[in-house]
mmCIF entry with sequence, helices, sheets and N, C-alpha, C, O atoms, coordinates in Angstrom:
data_MODEL
# 
_entry.id   MODEL 
# 
_entity.id                         1 
_entity.type                       polymer 
_entity.pdbx_number_of_molecules   1 
# 
_entity_poly.entity_id                      1 
_entity_poly.type                           'polypeptide(L)' 
_entity_poly.nstd_linkage                   no 
_entity_poly.nstd_monomer                   no 
_entity_poly.pdbx_seq_one_letter_code       MASFWVQIHDVPIGLFSKNLAVQLGNFVGEFIEYDGSNLGKENRN 
_entity_poly.pdbx_seq_one_letter_code_can   MASFWVQIHDVPIGLFSKNLAVQLGNFVGEFIEYDGSNLGKENRN 
_entity_poly.pdbx_strand_id                 A 
# 
loop_
_entity_poly_seq.entity_id 
_entity_poly_seq.num 
_entity_poly_seq.mon_id 
_entity_poly_seq.hetero 
1 1  MET n 
1 2  ALA n 
1 3  SER n 
1 4  PHE n 
1 5  TRP n 
1 6  VAL n 
1 7  GLN n 
1 8  ILE n 
1 9  HIS n 
1 10 ASP n 
1 11 VAL n 
1 12 PRO n 
1 13 ILE n 
1 14 GLY n 
1 15 LEU n 
1 16 PHE n 
1 17 SER n 
1 18 LYS n 
1 19 ASN n 
1 20 LEU n 
1 21 ALA n 
1 22 VAL n 
1 23 GLN n 
1 24 LEU n 
1 25 GLY n 
1 26 ASN n 
1 27 PHE n 
1 28 VAL n 
1 29 GLY n 
1 30 GLU n 
1 31 PHE n 
1 32 ILE n 
1 33 GLU n 
1 34 TYR n 
1 35 ASP n 
1 36 GLY n 
1 37 SER n 
1 38 ASN n 
1 39 LEU n 
1 40 GLY n 
1 41 LYS n 
1 42 GLU n 
1 43 ASN n 
1 44 ARG n 
1 45 ASN n 
# 
_struct_asym.id          A 
_struct_asym.entity_id   1 
# 
loop_
_struct_conf.conf_type_id 
_struct_conf.id 
_struct_conf.pdbx_PDB_helix_id 
_struct_conf.beg_label_comp_id 
_struct_conf.beg_label_asym_id 
_struct_conf.beg_label_seq_id 
_struct_conf.pdbx_beg_PDB_ins_code 
_struct_conf.end_label_comp_id 
_struct_conf.end_label_asym_id 
_struct_conf.end_label_seq_id 
_struct_conf.pdbx_end_PDB_ins_code 
_struct_conf.beg_auth_comp_id 
_struct_conf.beg_auth_asym_id 
_struct_conf.beg_auth_seq_id 
_struct_conf.end_auth_comp_id 
_struct_conf.end_auth_asym_id 
_struct_conf.end_auth_seq_id 
_struct_conf.pdbx_PDB_helix_class 
_struct_conf.details 
_struct_conf.pdbx_PDB_helix_length 
HELX_P HELX_P1 AA1 LYS A 18 ? VAL A 28 ? LYS A 18 VAL A 28 1 ? 11 
HELX_P HELX_P2 AA2 LYS A 41 ? ASN A 43 ? LYS A 41 ASN A 43 5 ? 3  
# 
_struct_conf_type.id          HELX_P 
_struct_conf_type.criteria    ? 
_struct_conf_type.reference   ? 
# 
loop_
_atom_site.group_PDB 
_atom_site.id 
_atom_site.type_symbol 
_atom_site.label_atom_id 
_atom_site.label_alt_id 
_atom_site.label_comp_id 
_atom_site.label_asym_id 
_atom_site.label_entity_id 
_atom_site.label_seq_id 
_atom_site.pdbx_PDB_ins_code 
_atom_site.Cartn_x 
_atom_site.Cartn_y 
_atom_site.Cartn_z 
_atom_site.occupancy 
_atom_site.B_iso_or_equiv 
_atom_site.pdbx_formal_charge 
_atom_site.auth_seq_id 
_atom_site.auth_comp_id 
_atom_site.auth_asym_id 
_atom_site.auth_atom_id 
_atom_site.pdbx_PDB_model_num 
ATOM 1   N N  . MET A 1 1  ? 0.842   -1.163 0.000  1.00 0.00 ? 1  MET A N  1 
ATOM 2   C CA . MET A 1 1  ? 0.000   0.000  0.000  1.00 0.00 ? 1  MET A CA 1 
ATOM 3   C C  . MET A 1 1  ? 0.897   1.239  0.000  1.00 0.00 ? 1  MET A C  1 
ATOM 4   O O  . MET A 1 1  ? 1.923   1.264  0.680  1.00 0.00 ? 1  MET A O  1 
ATOM 5   N N  . ALA A 1 2  ? 0.514   2.257  -0.756 1.00 0.00 ? 2  ALA A N  1 
ATOM 6   C CA . ALA A 1 2  ? 1.289   3.494  -0.843 1.00 0.00 ? 2  ALA A CA 1 
ATOM 7   C C  . ALA A 1 2  ? 0.674   4.583  0.033  1.00 0.00 ? 2  ALA A C  1 
ATOM 8   O O  . ALA A 1 2  ? -0.546  4.679  0.164  1.00 0.00 ? 2  ALA A O  1 
ATOM 9   N N  . SER A 1 3  ? 1.535   5.392  0.624  1.00 0.00 ? 3  SER A N  1 
ATOM 10  C CA . SER A 1 3  ? 1.077   6.556  1.386  1.00 0.00 ? 3  SER A CA 1 
ATOM 11  C C  . SER A 1 3  ? 0.990   7.741  0.452  1.00 0.00 ? 3  SER A C  1 
ATOM 12  O O  . SER A 1 3  ? 1.762   7.839  -0.502 1.00 0.00 ? 3  SER A O  1 
ATOM 13  N N  . PHE A 1 4  ? 0.052   8.650  0.715  1.00 0.00 ? 4  PHE A N  1 
ATOM 14  C CA . PHE A 1 4  ? -0.037  9.867  -0.084 1.00 0.00 ? 4  PHE A CA 1 
ATOM 15  C C  . PHE A 1 4  ? -0.552  11.002 0.777  1.00 0.00 ? 4  PHE A C  1 
ATOM 16  O O  . PHE A 1 4  ? -1.216  10.781 1.789  1.00 0.00 ? 4  PHE A O  1 
ATOM 17  N N  . TRP A 1 5  ? -0.236  12.227 0.362  1.00 0.00 ? 5  TRP A N  1 
ATOM 18  C CA . TRP A 1 5  ? -0.585  13.449 1.084  1.00 0.00 ? 5  TRP A CA 1 
ATOM 19  C C  . TRP A 1 5  ? -1.948  13.927 0.636  1.00 0.00 ? 5  TRP A C  1 
ATOM 20  O O  . TRP A 1 5  ? -2.235  13.953 -0.561 1.00 0.00 ? 5  TRP A O  1 
ATOM 21  N N  . VAL A 1 6  ? -2.788  14.303 1.577  1.00 0.00 ? 6  VAL A N  1 
ATOM 22  C CA . VAL A 1 6  ? -4.097  14.881 1.270  1.00 0.00 ? 6  VAL A CA 1 
ATOM 23  C C  . VAL A 1 6  ? -4.134  16.265 1.894  1.00 0.00 ? 6  VAL A C  1 
ATOM 24  O O  . VAL A 1 6  ? -3.832  16.432 3.076  1.00 0.00 ? 6  VAL A O  1 
ATOM 25  N N  . GLN A 1 7  ? -4.506  17.253 1.096  1.00 0.00 ? 7  GLN A N  1 
ATOM 26  C CA . GLN A 1 7  ? -4.605  18.628 1.585  1.00 0.00 ? 7  GLN A CA 1 
ATOM 27  C C  . GLN A 1 7  ? -6.050  19.071 1.446  1.00 0.00 ? 7  GLN A C  1 
ATOM 28  O O  . GLN A 1 7  ? -6.632  18.969 0.366  1.00 0.00 ? 7  GLN A O  1 
ATOM 29  N N  . ILE A 1 8  ? -6.630  19.561 2.529  1.00 0.00 ? 8  ILE A N  1 
ATOM 30  C CA . ILE A 1 8  ? -8.030  19.983 2.554  1.00 0.00 ? 8  ILE A CA 1 
ATOM 31  C C  . ILE A 1 8  ? -8.083  21.508 2.503  1.00 0.00 ? 8  ILE A C  1 
ATOM 32  O O  . ILE A 1 8  ? -7.351  22.185 3.225  1.00 0.00 ? 8  ILE A O  1 
ATOM 33  N N  . HIS A 1 9  ? -8.954  22.045 1.646  1.00 0.00 ? 9  HIS A N  1 
ATOM 34  C CA . HIS A 1 9  ? -9.081  23.493 1.486  1.00 0.00 ? 9  HIS A CA 1 
ATOM 35  C C  . HIS A 1 9  ? -10.467 23.974 1.915  1.00 0.00 ? 9  HIS A C  1 
ATOM 36  O O  . HIS A 1 9  ? -11.424 23.200 1.938  1.00 0.00 ? 9  HIS A O  1 
ATOM 37  N N  . ASP A 1 10 ? -10.561 25.254 2.253  1.00 0.00 ? 10 ASP A N  1 
ATOM 38  C CA . ASP A 1 10 ? -11.818 25.951 2.536  1.00 0.00 ? 10 ASP A CA 1 
ATOM 39  C C  . ASP A 1 10 ? -12.568 25.422 3.755  1.00 0.00 ? 10 ASP A C  1 
ATOM 40  O O  . ASP A 1 10 ? -13.795 25.507 3.810  1.00 0.00 ? 10 ASP A O  1 
ATOM 41  N N  . VAL A 1 11 ? -11.848 24.884 4.722  1.00 0.00 ? 11 VAL A N  1 
ATOM 42  C CA . VAL A 1 11 ? -12.471 24.495 5.989  1.00 0.00 ? 11 VAL A CA 1 
ATOM 43  C C  . VAL A 1 11 ? -12.454 25.738 6.883  1.00 0.00 ? 11 VAL A C  1 
ATOM 44  O O  . VAL A 1 11 ? -11.390 26.325 7.081  1.00 0.00 ? 11 VAL A O  1 
ATOM 45  N N  . PRO A 1 12 ? -13.598 26.152 7.427  1.00 0.00 ? 12 PRO A N  1 
ATOM 46  C CA . PRO A 1 12 ? -13.605 27.321 8.307  1.00 0.00 ? 12 PRO A CA 1 
ATOM 47  C C  . PRO A 1 12 ? -12.614 27.148 9.462  1.00 0.00 ? 12 PRO A C  1 
ATOM 48  O O  . PRO A 1 12 ? -12.535 26.081 10.071 1.00 0.00 ? 12 PRO A O  1 
ATOM 49  N N  . ILE A 1 13 ? -11.869 28.204 9.750  1.00 0.00 ? 13 ILE A N  1 
ATOM 50  C CA . ILE A 1 13 ? -10.811 28.146 10.764 1.00 0.00 ? 13 ILE A CA 1 
ATOM 51  C C  . ILE A 1 13 ? -11.337 27.642 12.105 1.00 0.00 ? 13 ILE A C  1 
ATOM 52  O O  . ILE A 1 13 ? -10.648 26.888 12.793 1.00 0.00 ? 13 ILE A O  1 
ATOM 53  N N  . GLY A 1 14 ? -12.533 28.041 12.479 1.00 0.00 ? 14 GLY A N  1 
ATOM 54  C CA . GLY A 1 14 ? -13.100 27.617 13.748 1.00 0.00 ? 14 GLY A CA 1 
ATOM 55  C C  . GLY A 1 14 ? -13.406 26.130 13.822 1.00 0.00 ? 14 GLY A C  1 
ATOM 56  O O  . GLY A 1 14 ? -13.556 25.583 14.915 1.00 0.00 ? 14 GLY A O  1 
ATOM 57  N N  . LEU A 1 15 ? -13.500 25.471 12.677 1.00 0.00 ? 15 LEU A N  1 
ATOM 58  C CA . LEU A 1 15 ? -13.811 24.041 12.650 1.00 0.00 ? 15 LEU A CA 1 
ATOM 59  C C  . LEU A 1 15 ? -12.580 23.169 12.478 1.00 0.00 ? 15 LEU A C  1 
ATOM 60  O O  . LEU A 1 15 ? -12.609 21.982 12.801 1.00 0.00 ? 15 LEU A O  1 
ATOM 61  N N  . PHE A 1 16 ? -11.494 23.750 11.970 1.00 0.00 ? 16 PHE A N  1 
ATOM 62  C CA . PHE A 1 16 ? -10.336 22.917 11.672 1.00 0.00 ? 16 PHE A CA 1 
ATOM 63  C C  . PHE A 1 16 ? -9.528  22.635 12.926 1.00 0.00 ? 16 PHE A C  1 
ATOM 64  O O  . PHE A 1 16 ? -9.224  23.542 13.700 1.00 0.00 ? 16 PHE A O  1 
ATOM 65  N N  . SER A 1 17 ? -9.188  21.382 13.118 1.00 0.00 ? 17 SER A N  1 
ATOM 66  C CA . SER A 1 17 ? -8.391  20.955 14.262 1.00 0.00 ? 17 SER A CA 1 
ATOM 67  C C  . SER A 1 17 ? -7.681  19.659 13.887 1.00 0.00 ? 17 SER A C  1 
ATOM 68  O O  . SER A 1 17 ? -7.979  19.054 12.857 1.00 0.00 ? 17 SER A O  1 
ATOM 69  N N  . LYS A 1 18 ? -6.750  19.243 14.721 1.00 0.00 ? 18 LYS A N  1 
ATOM 70  C CA . LYS A 1 18 ? -6.076  17.971 14.476 1.00 0.00 ? 18 LYS A CA 1 
ATOM 71  C C  . LYS A 1 18 ? -7.087  16.830 14.519 1.00 0.00 ? 18 LYS A C  1 
ATOM 72  O O  . LYS A 1 18 ? -6.980  15.875 13.751 1.00 0.00 ? 18 LYS A O  1 
ATOM 73  N N  . ASN A 1 19 ? -8.064  16.926 15.410 1.00 0.00 ? 19 ASN A N  1 
ATOM 74  C CA . ASN A 1 19 ? -9.089  15.892 15.511 1.00 0.00 ? 19 ASN A CA 1 
ATOM 75  C C  . ASN A 1 19 ? -9.840  15.737 14.183 1.00 0.00 ? 19 ASN A C  1 
ATOM 76  O O  . ASN A 1 19 ? -10.088 14.616 13.738 1.00 0.00 ? 19 ASN A O  1 
ATOM 77  N N  . LEU A 1 20 ? -10.202 16.860 13.551 1.00 0.00 ? 20 LEU A N  1 
ATOM 78  C CA . LEU A 1 20 ? -10.879 16.799 12.256 1.00 0.00 ? 20 LEU A CA 1 
ATOM 79  C C  . LEU A 1 20 ? -9.963  16.181 11.208 1.00 0.00 ? 20 LEU A C  1 
ATOM 80  O O  . LEU A 1 20 ? -10.410 15.380 10.386 1.00 0.00 ? 20 LEU A O  1 
ATOM 81  N N  . ALA A 1 21 ? -8.683  16.551 11.231 1.00 0.00 ? 21 ALA A N  1 
ATOM 82  C CA . ALA A 1 21 ? -7.719  15.991 10.282 1.00 0.00 ? 21 ALA A CA 1 
ATOM 83  C C  . ALA A 1 21 ? -7.615  14.474 10.438 1.00 0.00 ? 21 ALA A C  1 
ATOM 84  O O  . ALA A 1 21 ? -7.562  13.746 9.447  1.00 0.00 ? 21 ALA A O  1 
ATOM 85  N N  . VAL A 1 22 ? -7.586  14.009 11.670 1.00 0.00 ? 22 VAL A N  1 
ATOM 86  C CA . VAL A 1 22 ? -7.520  12.564 11.930 1.00 0.00 ? 22 VAL A CA 1 
ATOM 87  C C  . VAL A 1 22 ? -8.778  11.876 11.400 1.00 0.00 ? 22 VAL A C  1 
ATOM 88  O O  . VAL A 1 22 ? -8.689  10.827 10.762 1.00 0.00 ? 22 VAL A O  1 
ATOM 89  N N  . GLN A 1 23 ? -9.938  12.458 11.660 1.00 0.00 ? 23 GLN A N  1 
ATOM 90  C CA . GLN A 1 23 ? -11.192 11.862 11.188 1.00 0.00 ? 23 GLN A CA 1 
ATOM 91  C C  . GLN A 1 23 ? -11.242 11.803 9.663  1.00 0.00 ? 23 GLN A C  1 
ATOM 92  O O  . GLN A 1 23 ? -11.623 10.780 9.094  1.00 0.00 ? 23 GLN A O  1 
ATOM 93  N N  . LEU A 1 24 ? -10.859 12.899 8.996  1.00 0.00 ? 24 LEU A N  1 
ATOM 94  C CA . LEU A 1 24 ? -10.863 12.912 7.530  1.00 0.00 ? 24 LEU A CA 1 
ATOM 95  C C  . LEU A 1 24 ? -9.838  11.931 6.971  1.00 0.00 ? 24 LEU A C  1 
ATOM 96  O O  . LEU A 1 24 ? -10.107 11.229 5.996  1.00 0.00 ? 24 LEU A O  1 
ATOM 97  N N  . GLY A 1 25 ? -8.664  11.887 7.595  1.00 0.00 ? 25 GLY A N  1 
ATOM 98  C CA . GLY A 1 25 ? -7.632  10.949 7.153  1.00 0.00 ? 25 GLY A CA 1 
ATOM 99  C C  . GLY A 1 25 ? -8.080  9.510  7.271  1.00 0.00 ? 25 GLY A C  1 
ATOM 100 O O  . GLY A 1 25 ? -7.847  8.712  6.362  1.00 0.00 ? 25 GLY A O  1 
ATOM 101 N N  . ASN A 1 26 ? -8.714  9.168  8.367  1.00 0.00 ? 26 ASN A N  1 
ATOM 102 C CA . ASN A 1 26 ? -9.203  7.803  8.550  1.00 0.00 ? 26 ASN A CA 1 
ATOM 103 C C  . ASN A 1 26 ? -10.391 7.494  7.646  1.00 0.00 ? 26 ASN A C  1 
ATOM 104 O O  . ASN A 1 26 ? -10.648 6.331  7.334  1.00 0.00 ? 26 ASN A O  1 
ATOM 105 N N  . PHE A 1 27 ? -11.113 8.524  7.224  1.00 0.00 ? 27 PHE A N  1 
ATOM 106 C CA . PHE A 1 27 ? -12.230 8.325  6.299  1.00 0.00 ? 27 PHE A CA 1 
ATOM 107 C C  . PHE A 1 27 ? -11.725 7.902  4.922  1.00 0.00 ? 27 PHE A C  1 
ATOM 108 O O  . PHE A 1 27 ? -12.316 7.029  4.287  1.00 0.00 ? 27 PHE A O  1 
ATOM 109 N N  . VAL A 1 28 ? -10.635 8.516  4.457  1.00 0.00 ? 28 VAL A N  1 
ATOM 110 C CA . VAL A 1 28 ? -10.113 8.191  3.122  1.00 0.00 ? 28 VAL A CA 1 
ATOM 111 C C  . VAL A 1 28 ? -9.095  7.059  3.151  1.00 0.00 ? 28 VAL A C  1 
ATOM 112 O O  . VAL A 1 28 ? -8.722  6.545  2.097  1.00 0.00 ? 28 VAL A O  1 
ATOM 113 N N  . GLY A 1 29 ? -8.646  6.667  4.318  1.00 0.00 ? 29 GLY A N  1 
ATOM 114 C CA . GLY A 1 29 ? -7.657  5.595  4.426  1.00 0.00 ? 29 GLY A CA 1 
ATOM 115 C C  . GLY A 1 29 ? -7.212  5.453  5.862  1.00 0.00 ? 29 GLY A C  1 
ATOM 116 O O  . GLY A 1 29 ? -8.031  5.245  6.757  1.00 0.00 ? 29 GLY A O  1 
ATOM 117 N N  . GLU A 1 30 ? -5.906  5.568  6.086  1.00 0.00 ? 30 GLU A N  1 
ATOM 118 C CA . GLU A 1 30 ? -5.353  5.500  7.439  1.00 0.00 ? 30 GLU A CA 1 
ATOM 119 C C  . GLU A 1 30 ? -4.586  6.786  7.722  1.00 0.00 ? 30 GLU A C  1 
ATOM 120 O O  . GLU A 1 30 ? -3.633  7.111  7.013  1.00 0.00 ? 30 GLU A O  1 
ATOM 121 N N  . PHE A 1 31 ? -4.997  7.518  8.754  1.00 0.00 ? 31 PHE A N  1 
ATOM 122 C CA . PHE A 1 31 ? -4.307  8.750  9.136  1.00 0.00 ? 31 PHE A CA 1 
ATOM 123 C C  . PHE A 1 31 ? -2.897  8.413  9.587  1.00 0.00 ? 31 PHE A C  1 
ATOM 124 O O  . PHE A 1 31 ? -2.694  7.483  10.368 1.00 0.00 ? 31 PHE A O  1 
ATOM 125 N N  . ILE A 1 32 ? -1.905  9.182  9.088  1.00 0.00 ? 32 ILE A N  1 
ATOM 126 C CA . ILE A 1 32 ? -0.511  8.931  9.452  1.00 0.00 ? 32 ILE A CA 1 
ATOM 127 C C  . ILE A 1 32 ? 0.107   10.103 10.196 1.00 0.00 ? 32 ILE A C  1 
ATOM 128 O O  . ILE A 1 32 ? 0.731   9.912  11.240 1.00 0.00 ? 32 ILE A O  1 
ATOM 129 N N  . GLU A 1 33 ? -0.059  11.323 9.672  1.00 0.00 ? 33 GLU A N  1 
ATOM 130 C CA . GLU A 1 33 ? 0.646   12.468 10.250 1.00 0.00 ? 33 GLU A CA 1 
ATOM 131 C C  . GLU A 1 33 ? -0.131  13.752 10.017 1.00 0.00 ? 33 GLU A C  1 
ATOM 132 O O  . GLU A 1 33 ? -0.826  13.891 9.010  1.00 0.00 ? 33 GLU A O  1 
ATOM 133 N N  . TYR A 1 34 ? -0.014  14.679 10.936 1.00 0.00 ? 34 TYR A N  1 
ATOM 134 C CA . TYR A 1 34 ? -0.672  15.984 10.860 1.00 0.00 ? 34 TYR A CA 1 
ATOM 135 C C  . TYR A 1 34 ? 0.391   17.069 10.780 1.00 0.00 ? 34 TYR A C  1 
ATOM 136 O O  . TYR A 1 34 ? 1.332   17.077 11.574 1.00 0.00 ? 34 TYR A O  1 
ATOM 137 N N  . ASP A 1 35 ? 0.247   17.983 9.828  1.00 0.00 ? 35 ASP A N  1 
ATOM 138 C CA . ASP A 1 35 ? 1.173   19.109 9.698  1.00 0.00 ? 35 ASP A CA 1 
ATOM 139 C C  . ASP A 1 35 ? 0.368   20.394 9.694  1.00 0.00 ? 35 ASP A C  1 
ATOM 140 O O  . ASP A 1 35 ? -0.207  20.759 8.668  1.00 0.00 ? 35 ASP A O  1 
ATOM 141 N N  . GLY A 1 36 ? 0.317   21.076 10.807 1.00 0.00 ? 36 GLY A N  1 
ATOM 142 C CA . GLY A 1 36 ? -0.440  22.316 10.905 1.00 0.00 ? 36 GLY A CA 1 
ATOM 143 C C  . GLY A 1 36 ? 0.411   23.551 10.671 1.00 0.00 ? 36 GLY A C  1 
ATOM 144 O O  . GLY A 1 36 ? -0.027  24.662 10.970 1.00 0.00 ? 36 GLY A O  1 
ATOM 145 N N  . SER A 1 37 ? 1.614   23.384 10.146 1.00 0.00 ? 37 SER A N  1 
ATOM 146 C CA . SER A 1 37 ? 2.532   24.514 9.998  1.00 0.00 ? 37 SER A CA 1 
ATOM 147 C C  . SER A 1 37 ? 2.066   25.551 8.985  1.00 0.00 ? 37 SER A C  1 
ATOM 148 O O  . SER A 1 37 ? 2.516   26.695 9.045  1.00 0.00 ? 37 SER A O  1 
ATOM 149 N N  . ASN A 1 38 ? 1.188   25.198 8.066  1.00 0.00 ? 38 ASN A N  1 
ATOM 150 C CA . ASN A 1 38 ? 0.721   26.145 7.053  1.00 0.00 ? 38 ASN A CA 1 
ATOM 151 C C  . ASN A 1 38 ? -0.659  26.709 7.341  1.00 0.00 ? 38 ASN A C  1 
ATOM 152 O O  . ASN A 1 38 ? -1.205  27.435 6.511  1.00 0.00 ? 38 ASN A O  1 
ATOM 153 N N  . LEU A 1 39 ? -1.233  26.400 8.483  1.00 0.00 ? 39 LEU A N  1 
ATOM 154 C CA . LEU A 1 39 ? -2.568  26.901 8.787  1.00 0.00 ? 39 LEU A CA 1 
ATOM 155 C C  . LEU A 1 39 ? -2.588  28.421 8.798  1.00 0.00 ? 39 LEU A C  1 
ATOM 156 O O  . LEU A 1 39 ? -1.789  29.055 9.487  1.00 0.00 ? 39 LEU A O  1 
ATOM 157 N N  . GLY A 1 40 ? -3.499  28.998 8.035  1.00 0.00 ? 40 GLY A N  1 
ATOM 158 C CA . GLY A 1 40 ? -3.660  30.441 7.990  1.00 0.00 ? 40 GLY A CA 1 
ATOM 159 C C  . GLY A 1 40 ? -2.733  31.165 7.041  1.00 0.00 ? 40 GLY A C  1 
ATOM 160 O O  . GLY A 1 40 ? -2.882  32.374 6.862  1.00 0.00 ? 40 GLY A O  1 
ATOM 161 N N  . LYS A 1 41 ? -1.783  30.483 6.424  1.00 0.00 ? 41 LYS A N  1 
ATOM 162 C CA . LYS A 1 41 ? -0.827  31.135 5.533  1.00 0.00 ? 41 LYS A CA 1 
ATOM 163 C C  . LYS A 1 41 ? -1.365  31.353 4.128  1.00 0.00 ? 41 LYS A C  1 
ATOM 164 O O  . LYS A 1 41 ? -0.769  32.109 3.360  1.00 0.00 ? 41 LYS A O  1 
ATOM 165 N N  . GLU A 1 42 ? -2.465  30.720 3.772  1.00 0.00 ? 42 GLU A N  1 
ATOM 166 C CA . GLU A 1 42 ? -2.976  30.830 2.405  1.00 0.00 ? 42 GLU A CA 1 
ATOM 167 C C  . GLU A 1 42 ? -3.469  32.230 2.066  1.00 0.00 ? 42 GLU A C  1 
ATOM 168 O O  . GLU A 1 42 ? -3.576  32.569 0.888  1.00 0.00 ? 42 GLU A O  1 
ATOM 169 N N  . ASN A 1 43 ? -3.769  33.043 3.056  1.00 0.00 ? 43 ASN A N  1 
ATOM 170 C CA . ASN A 1 43 ? -4.264  34.394 2.806  1.00 0.00 ? 43 ASN A CA 1 
ATOM 171 C C  . ASN A 1 43 ? -3.179  35.455 2.895  1.00 0.00 ? 43 ASN A C  1 
ATOM 172 O O  . ASN A 1 43 ? -3.465  36.642 2.739  1.00 0.00 ? 43 ASN A O  1 
ATOM 173 N N  . ARG A 1 44 ? -1.953  35.053 3.140  1.00 0.00 ? 44 ARG A N  1 
ATOM 174 C CA . ARG A 1 44 ? -0.850  36.013 3.254  1.00 0.00 ? 44 ARG A CA 1 
ATOM 175 C C  . ARG A 1 44 ? -0.272  36.311 1.880  1.00 0.00 ? 44 ARG A C  1 
ATOM 176 O O  . ARG A 1 44 ? -0.251  35.443 1.008  1.00 0.00 ? 44 ARG A O  1 
ATOM 177 N N  . ASN A 1 45 ? 0.200   37.545 1.686  1.00 0.00 ? 45 ASN A N  1 
ATOM 178 C CA . ASN A 1 45 ? 0.845   37.931 0.419  1.00 0.00 ? 45 ASN A CA 1 
ATOM 179 C C  . ASN A 1 45 ? 2.339   37.945 0.571  1.00 0.00 ? 45 ASN A C  1 
ATOM 180 O O  . ASN A 1 45 ? 3.054   38.244 -0.386 1.00 0.00 ? 45 ASN A O  1 
# 
């Protein structure tokens, strides 16, 4: 089985959390790792 990165867009900031990431990851396969380092950076210039 191959691992792959999934990036979720347009989730309201108030709803996004590691718990949500784990749930979504397990929904599409097996959650492996969470990287929150880019949270909120998409709106920066």
